[in-house]
N, C-alpha and C positions, 0 to 999 in steps of 0.2 A: 226354511223360508226366512229371508232377511226382512226384518221389520224396522220401520222408522219410529220415532217417538210418538207421532200422531196415531199410528196403528196400535202401538203398545197401550196408549191411553184408551182408545176405543175398546180394545180387548179387555182391559181392566174394568171399564164401565159395564161391559157385557157380563163379565164374571160376577159382578155385584148385582146383577138383575136389572140393569138399566135398559129399557127398550125404547125410550123417547127422550129426545133433548130439544130444547128451545134455544134458538140462537140467531144472531145477526152477524153475517160474515164481515170481515175486515182484514186489512193487510197482515196483522200479526198472528191471525188465526187461520190464514188461508191454507196453510199446509194441513191443518186439521180438517178443514172443509174438503180439500182435495181427497183425503182419505175417507172421510165420511160419505162422500158421494158414492163410492163403491162398496161401502160397508153396509150391507142390507139388513143386518141384525138390529140396527138402531134407526128408528124413524126420526127425522129432523122436521121440526115445525118452525117456519120462518115468521117471526113477528115483524111489525113495522118499525120497532124501536127496541133497544136493549132493555129499557125499563119494562116494556110490555112482556118481553121474553121472561124476565125474572118473575114477574107477577103471574104469568101463565105457568111457569114451573112450580111456583108456590101453590097455585090452585090445583095443578095436577097432583102434587104430593098430598094435598088435603083430601082430594077426591078418591085417590087410588090407594093411599097408604104406602106408596113407593117413594123413593127419593126423587126430588125435583132437580133437574140438571139444566143449567143455562150456560150459553157460550156468548162471550162478547170480546171485541177487540180491545186493544190497549187504550190508554188515555181517557177521553170523554166516554168511550164505549164502556169502559170498566166503571167509571164513576156514575154512569147512568144506572148501574145495578144497585146502588147503595140503599135506596128506599125499599126495594123489594127484599134485599137481604135483611134489613132491619125488621121489616114486617114478619118475615119467616122466623127470625131469631126470637122475637118477642113472644111468639106462639109455639116455639120449639118444633118448628116444621123442618124436616131433614132436607137440606139443599146442598148441592155442589155447584159452585160457580167457577167456570173456567174462562180465564182471560189470557190474552197474549201479552208479550213483553218485547220491546225492541231489543234486539241482540246487542 
């Protein structure tokens, strides 16, 4: 089976025990969302803002003991994650933040 980069990323997350991601779609991560739509092993939760997604992933990690995963697009989407990253970092909460980049 031929896999693209988005599928490889999702398979790696699954192998690490990730079953839930929080994210807000955007242009630079749309390929990941296209793949995530058909990838039933990982549940996607759509927040109303990237910052809310990172804080939700932080809360998820605190409540479950699993790693919190958040997805945001590039530019302002990525910078909107900074406060949530800092909060998790200060409390040593395991997080993975995935953002896009303009090619």
